[in-house]
C-alpha positions as a Python dict, from the first residue, in 0.01 Angstrom:
ca = {
    (1, 'M'): (0, 0, 0),
    (2, 'L'): (-31, -318, -202),
    (3, 'S'): (-186, -132, -496),
    (4, 'M'): (88, 133, -489),
    (5, 'A'): (354, -137, -486),
    (6, 'L'): (184, -300, -784),
    (7, 'V'): (186, 30, -975),
    (8, 'R'): (553, 91, -892),
    (9, 'R'): (645, -253, -1022),
    (10, 'N'): (409, -222, -1320),
    (11, 'P'): (386, 145, -1426),
    (12, 'S'): (179, 49, -1730),
    (13, 'A'): (-94, -59, -1488),
    (14, 'G'): (-96, 293, -1342),
    (15, 'L'): (-133, 448, -1686),
    (16, 'L'): (-415, 209, -1775),
    (17, 'L'): (-592, 288, -1448),
    (18, 'V'): (-567, 664, -1505),
    (19, 'Q'): (-698, 631, -1861),
    (20, 'L'): (-995, 419, -1755),
    (21, 'L'): (-1067, 657, -1468),
    (22, 'G'): (-1069, 944, -1715),
    (23, 'L'): (-1316, 756, -1933),
    (24, 'V'): (-1560, 752, -1642),
    (25, 'L'): (-1492, 1109, -1523),
    (26, 'Y'): (-1489, 1291, -1858),
    (27, 'P'): (-1872, 1295, -1896),
    (28, 'L'): (-1899, 1459, -1552),
    (29, 'M'): (-1648, 1730, -1640),
    (30, 'D'): (-1787, 1845, -1975),
    (31, 'S'): (-2099, 2025, -1857),
    (32, 'S'): (-1958, 2334, -1684),
    (33, 'P'): (-1659, 2574, -1707),
    (34, 'A'): (-1526, 2445, -1375),
    (35, 'G'): (-1560, 2091, -1499),
    (36, 'R'): (-1372, 2173, -1819),
    (37, 'S'): (-1091, 2327, -1611),
    (38, 'L'): (-1080, 2008, -1407),
    (39, 'F'): (-1078, 1817, -1735),
    (40, 'G'): (-763, 2004, -1834),
    (41, 'A'): (-598, 1928, -1500),
    (42, 'F'): (-685, 1560, -1534),
    (43, 'G'): (-540, 1564, -1886),
    (44, 'L'): (-210, 1681, -1738),
    (45, 'L'): (-223, 1387, -1497),
    (46, 'V'): (-268, 1152, -1792),
    (47, 'L'): (27, 1312, -1969),
    (48, 'G'): (243, 1268, -1659),
    (49, 'A'): (145, 902, -1630),
    (50, 'A'): (223, 847, -1997),
    (51, 'L'): (566, 1008, -1961),
    (52, 'W'): (635, 791, -1658),
    (53, 'V'): (566, 480, -1863),
    (54, 'V'): (745, 601, -2177),
    (55, 'R'): (1073, 636, -1987),
    (56, 'R'): (1087, 255, -1961),
    (57, 'S'): (1073, 213, -2338),
    (58, 'P'): (1377, 202, -2569),
    (59, 'W'): (1262, 524, -2735),
    (60, 'L'): (1419, 856, -2637),
    (61, 'T'): (1256, 995, -2323),
    (62, 'W'): (1363, 1351, -2393),
    (63, 'L'): (1164, 1341, -2716),
    (64, 'G'): (849, 1256, -2520),
    (65, 'I'): (919, 1546, -2284),
    (66, 'L'): (970, 1773, -2585),
    (67, 'F'): (625, 1677, -2712),
    (68, 'A'): (460, 1705, -2368),
    (69, 'V'): (592, 2046, -2255),
    (70, 'P'): (401, 2252, -2518),
    (71, 'V'): (84, 2056, -2437),
    (72, 'V'): (121, 2137, -2067),
    (73, 'I'): (180, 2506, -2135),
    (74, 'L'): (-113, 2536, -2378),
    (75, 'S'): (-342, 2341, -2144),
    (76, 'V'): (-269, 2584, -1861),
    (77, 'V'): (-322, 2884, -2090),
    (78, 'S'): (-650, 2735, -2219),
    (79, 'A'): (-772, 2682, -1862),
    (80, 'V'): (-699, 3049, -1776),
    (81, 'N'): (-811, 3203, -2105),
    (82, 'P'): (-1015, 2958, -2317),
    (83, 'R'): (-997, 3014, -2692),
    (84, 'P'): (-1130, 2783, -2965),
    (85, 'G'): (-818, 2817, -3181),
    (86, 'L'): (-590, 2744, -2888),
    (87, 'S'): (-789, 2431, -2802),
    (88, 'V'): (-743, 2301, -3156),
    (89, 'V'): (-367, 2353, -3145),
    (90, 'T'): (-354, 2181, -2807),
    (91, 'A'): (-556, 1887, -2944),
    (92, 'A'): (-316, 1854, -3239),
    (93, 'L'): (-12, 1849, -3010),
    (94, 'E'): (-182, 1601, -2777),
    (95, 'A'): (-249, 1373, -3074),
    (96, 'V'): (121, 1383, -3164),
    (97, 'F'): (223, 1306, -2805),
    (98, 'Y'): (-21, 1016, -2771),
    (99, 'F'): (93, 865, -3100),
    (100, 'Y'): (451, 892, -2977),
    (101, 'A'): (359, 731, -2644),
    (102, 'T'): (179, 454, -2834),
    (103, 'G'): (487, 383, -3043),
    (104, 'S'): (704, 388, -2731),
    (105, 'L'): (492, 129, -2554),
    (106, 'I'): (479, -93, -2862),
    (107, 'A'): (859, -77, -2885),
    (108, 'Y'): (874, -163, -2513),
    (109, 'M'): (655, -470, -2565),
    (110, 'L'): (857, -585, -2869),
    (111, 'Q'): (1205, -538, -2725),
    (112, 'D'): (1232, -892, -2582),
    (113, 'H'): (1082, -1238, -2617),
    (114, 'E'): (922, -1258, -2275),
    (115, 'A'): (573, -1139, -2184),
    (116, 'T'): (605, -979, -1841),
    (117, 'R'): (310, -869, -1628),
    (118, 'D'): (386, -504, -1698),
    (119, 'E'): (385, -572, -2073),
    (120, 'L'): (39, -726, -2042),
    (121, 'F'): (-81, -409, -1870),
    (122, 'A'): (102, -212, -2142),
    (123, 'A'): (-111, -385, -2406),
    (124, 'G'): (-424, -235, -2250),
    (125, 'A'): (-260, 103, -2190),
    (126, 'T'): (-142, 119, -2552),
    (127, 'F'): (-496, 59, -2674),
    (128, 'T'): (-624, 353, -2468),
    (129, 'L'): (-339, 578, -2583),
    (130, 'L'): (-414, 498, -2947),
    (131, 'A'): (-785, 564, -2892),
    (132, 'W'): (-706, 899, -2724),
    (133, 'A'): (-469, 992, -3009),
    (134, 'F'): (-731, 937, -3278),
    (135, 'G'): (-990, 1110, -3060),
    (136, 'Y'): (-777, 1425, -3065),
    (137, 'V'): (-726, 1383, -3441),
    (138, 'F'): (-1105, 1382, -3475),
    (139, 'V'): (-1119, 1704, -3271),
    (140, 'V'): (-879, 1871, -3513),
    (141, 'C'): (-1068, 1735, -3814),
    (142, 'Q'): (-1398, 1867, -3680),
    (143, 'A'): (-1247, 2213, -3621),
    (144, 'A'): (-1088, 2227, -3967),
    (145, 'L'): (-1388, 2077, -4147),
    (146, 'P'): (-1713, 2158, -3960),
    (147, 'G'): (-1978, 1893, -3999),
    (148, 'S'): (-1724, 1611, -4026),
    (149, 'F'): (-1907, 1396, -3769),
    (150, 'G'): (-2282, 1371, -3724),
    (151, 'V'): (-2557, 1179, -3551),
    (152, 'A'): (-2912, 1107, -3656),
    (153, 'G'): (-3122, 1420, -3612),
    (154, 'D'): (-2820, 1649, -3568),
    (155, 'P'): (-2584, 1596, -3860),
    (156, 'Q'): (-2424, 1942, -3845),
    (157, 'G'): (-2385, 1976, -3468),
    (158, 'V'): (-2050, 2004, -3294),
    (159, 'R'): (-1953, 1677, -3129),
    (160, 'T'): (-1811, 1688, -2778),
    (161, 'W'): (-1479, 1535, -2675),
    (162, 'M'): (-1658, 1244, -2510),
    (163, 'E'): (-1858, 1172, -2826),
    (164, 'L'): (-1544, 1170, -3040),
    (165, 'L'): (-1358, 953, -2790),
    (166, 'Y'): (-1653, 713, -2788),
    (167, 'L'): (-1636, 698, -3169),
    (168, 'S'): (-1261, 639, -3154),
    (169, 'I'): (-1289, 348, -2910),
    (170, 'A'): (-1575, 192, -3108),
    (171, 'V'): (-1374, 211, -3432),
    (172, 'L'): (-1045, 95, -3281),
    (173, 'S'): (-1208, -206, -3116),
    (174, 'S'): (-1406, -284, -3436),
    (175, 'V'): (-1730, -328, -3239),
    (176, 'G'): (-1921, -88, -3467),
    (177, 'L'): (-2159, 30, -3194),
    (178, 'S'): (-2116, 406, -3237),
    (179, 'D'): (-2414, 617, -3344),
    (180, 'I'): (-2171, 888, -3459),
    (181, 'V'): (-2074, 865, -3825),
    (182, 'P'): (-1809, 1039, -4037),
    (183, 'L'): (-1969, 1260, -4302),
    (184, 'T'): (-1682, 1424, -4489),
    (185, 'P'): (-1424, 1240, -4704),
    (186, 'M'): (-1139, 1333, -4467),
    (187, 'A'): (-1332, 1214, -4162),
    (188, 'R'): (-1406, 884, -4333),
    (189, 'A'): (-1040, 846, -4428),
    (190, 'L'): (-932, 900, -4066),
    (191, 'V'): (-1189, 650, -3939),
    (192, 'A'): (-1067, 397, -4196),
    (193, 'L'): (-706, 450, -4084),
    (194, 'E'): (-802, 396, -3720),
    (195, 'S'): (-992, 79, -3807),
    (196, 'F'): (-686, -54, -3988),
    (197, 'A'): (-461, 44, -3695),
    (198, 'G'): (-688, -142, -3452),
    (199, 'V'): (-685, -461, -3657),
    (200, 'M'): (-307, -454, -3704),
    (201, 'Y'): (-251, -383, -3334),
    (202, 'M'): (-452, -689, -3234),
    (203, 'A'): (-292, -906, -3503),
    (204, 'L'): (73, -807, -3454),
    (205, 'V'): (115, -693, -3094),
    (206, 'V'): (-154, -848, -2876),
    (207, 'S'): (-138, -1187, -3050),
    (208, 'R'): (241, -1189, -3001),
    (209, 'L'): (207, -1128, -2627),
    (210, 'I'): (-58, -1399, -2598),
    (211, 'G'): (165, -1641, -2791),
    (212, 'M'): (467, -1571, -2571),
    (213, 'T'): (256, -1615, -2257),
    (214, 'L'): (129, -1954, -2377),
    (215, 'V'): (479, -2067, -2472),
    (216, 'A'): (613, -1963, -2131),
    (217, 'R'): (342, -2161, -1954),
    (218, 'R'): (411, -2470, -2164),
    (219, 'T'): (786, -2464, -2116),
    (220, 'R'): (786, -2382, -1744),
    (221, 'P'): (707, -2738, -1624),
    (222, 'E'): (971, -2882, -1858),
    (223, 'D'): (1231, -2640, -1725),
    (224, 'A'): (1138, -2734, -1369),
    (225, 'S'): (1175, -3105, -1443),
    (226, 'D'): (1511, -3045, -1609),
    (227, 'A'): (1629, -2870, -1294),
    (228, 'L'): (1555, -3170, -1070),
    (229, 'P'): (1863, -3354, -947),
    (230, 'Q'): (1923, -3681, -1123),
    (231, 'G'): (1966, -3995, -919),
    (232, 'P'): (2250, -4239, -967),
    (233, 'G'): (2239, -4429, -1294),
    (234, 'P'): (2200, -4804, -1323),
    (235, 'R'): (2494, -5002, -1191),
}
């Protein structure tokens, strides 16, 4: 009950939890047709959580729904009748939706000068949304340009969704731990763009939230002392 109350008060925490849960479950879903169907169902849950959070942002909620509805329809069709071309279109639409959700959460965090608890959770959720968005972009790039991403010993193999998401998180966080490398010029350009986006996100958004949190902690004792009743002055 306490956790549900926390999620209701801080919907960004719910989105972050669903995204991190997906990160753990995706490797278990990618090995069988039933698992891939479950993967699609879980993706719909992530979309629903993202829409729930986006509605709190100053961006237009109906636009997020407009982006999400085709993804839901195509995901259901792909689960019933899997087709490679349909999966690529779905990945492209999902990338658009996740970029929109990322922008919505950034606008939500920048709309005031106070760092609330939900906005701190939103900082983590935004990072995952951006990583997912570029992961789907990599899926589209790989389909359009086969051999875009390779690993040692298998440079021309098709990378799975989990491998591309792993690459996306490694690039966005600038840790440089991925064994997957971009091989084509377009793939390298996309990886460079994601690296730039990760650096700018940390520099402009996360640092702002940290700064506002520190300022709030420093000014809170002063505000409390100002609120104390003053005794009678010297006679």
